C-alpha positions in Angstrom: 15.7 1.0 6.2 14.0 3.3 3.7 10.2 3.6 3.3 10.5 1.9 -0.1 12.5 -1.0 1.5 9.9 -1.4 4.3 7.0 -1.5 1.8 8.7 -4.0 -0.5 9.5 -6.3 2.5 5.8 -6.0 3.7 4.5 -6.8 0.2 6.8 -9.9 -0.1 6.0 -11.1 3.4 2.2 -10.2 3.3 2.6 -8.0 6.4 0.2 -5.2 7.3 1.6 -1.7 7.7 0.7 1.2 10.0 1.2 4.4 8.0 0.7 8.2 8.6 -0.8 9.7 5.5 -2.9 12.9 4.8 -3.2 13.8 8.5 -4.0 10.5 10.0 -2.9 7.0 10.9 -4.1 4.0 8.9 -3.7 0.3 8.9 -3.1 -1.1 5.4 -2.5 -4.3 3.5 0.2 -3.3 0.8 -0.3 -5.0 -2.6 1.5 -3.1 -5.4 4.3 -0.5 -5.4 4.5 1.1 -8.8 5.5 4.1 -10.8 2.7 5.9 -12.6 2.8 7.6 -16.0 3.9 10.9 -14.3 6.9 9.2 -12.6 5.3 9.2 -9.1 5.8 6.1 -7.0 2.4 4.9 -5.7 1.4 2.2 -3.3 -1.9 0.4 -4.1 -3.2 -1.0 -0.8 -6.3 -2.1 1.0 -7.0 0.1 4.0 -8.6 -1.8 6.8 -8.7 0.7 9.7 -7.9 4.3 10.5 -8.3 7.8 9.2 -10.0 8.4 5.9 -10.7 11.8 4.3 -13.6 10.2 2.5 -15.0 8.7 5.6 -14.7 5.2 4.2 -11.6 3.6 5.7 -12.1 0.0 4.4 -11.4 0.2 0.7 -8.8 0.0 -2.0 -6.6 3.2 -2.1 -3.5 4.5 -3.8 -1.0 6.3 -1.6 1.7 8.6 -3.0 4.9 7.3 -1.5 6.3 10.8 -1.1 3.4 11.7 1.2 3.7 8.8 3.6 5.4 10.3 6.6 5.7 7.2 8.9 5.7 3.5 8.1 5.6 0.9 10.9 5.8 -2.8 10.1 2.9 -4.7 11.7 3.4 -8.3 12.7 0.0 -9.4 11.5 -0.1 -11.0 8.0 -2.9 -10.8 5.5 -4.4 -13.1 3.0 -4.6 -11.7 -0.6 -8.1 -10.4 -1.2 -10.3 -12.1 -3.9 -10.8 -8.8 -5.7 -7.0 -8.2 -6.0 -6.2 -7.7 -9.7 -2.5 -7.0 -10.5 -3.2 -7.3 -14.2 -4.9 -4.0 -14.8 -3.2 -1.6 -17.3 -2.4 1.1 -14.7 0.4 -1.0 -13.3 3.0 -0.8 -16.1 6.1 0.0 -14.0 5.8 -2.4 -11.1 8.4 -2.2 -8.4 7.0 -4.9 -6.2 3.6 -6.8 -6.0 1.9 -9.5 -4.1 2.0 -12.7 -6.1 -1.4 -13.8 -7.4 
């Protein structure tokens, strides 16, 4: 299964993911997989635990799909966050998203 397929399945099933990104492991809640205006595929997710180059692991982040080196499905499910907003203009080419 490709990274894209793993992410889409996790979004549809509300499963958390363990990912390796930017030199560290992170636990994330995946919300939207989309293509930006430059043609790059990005994952908008809420990171709950793990490495953060900013020192703030618990926050909304965008991850470039091509830079995610490992994706492990996590059995734990998540509830969509109240501040989740899939309607913002930056999500024009949505591949998959959490309903809401």
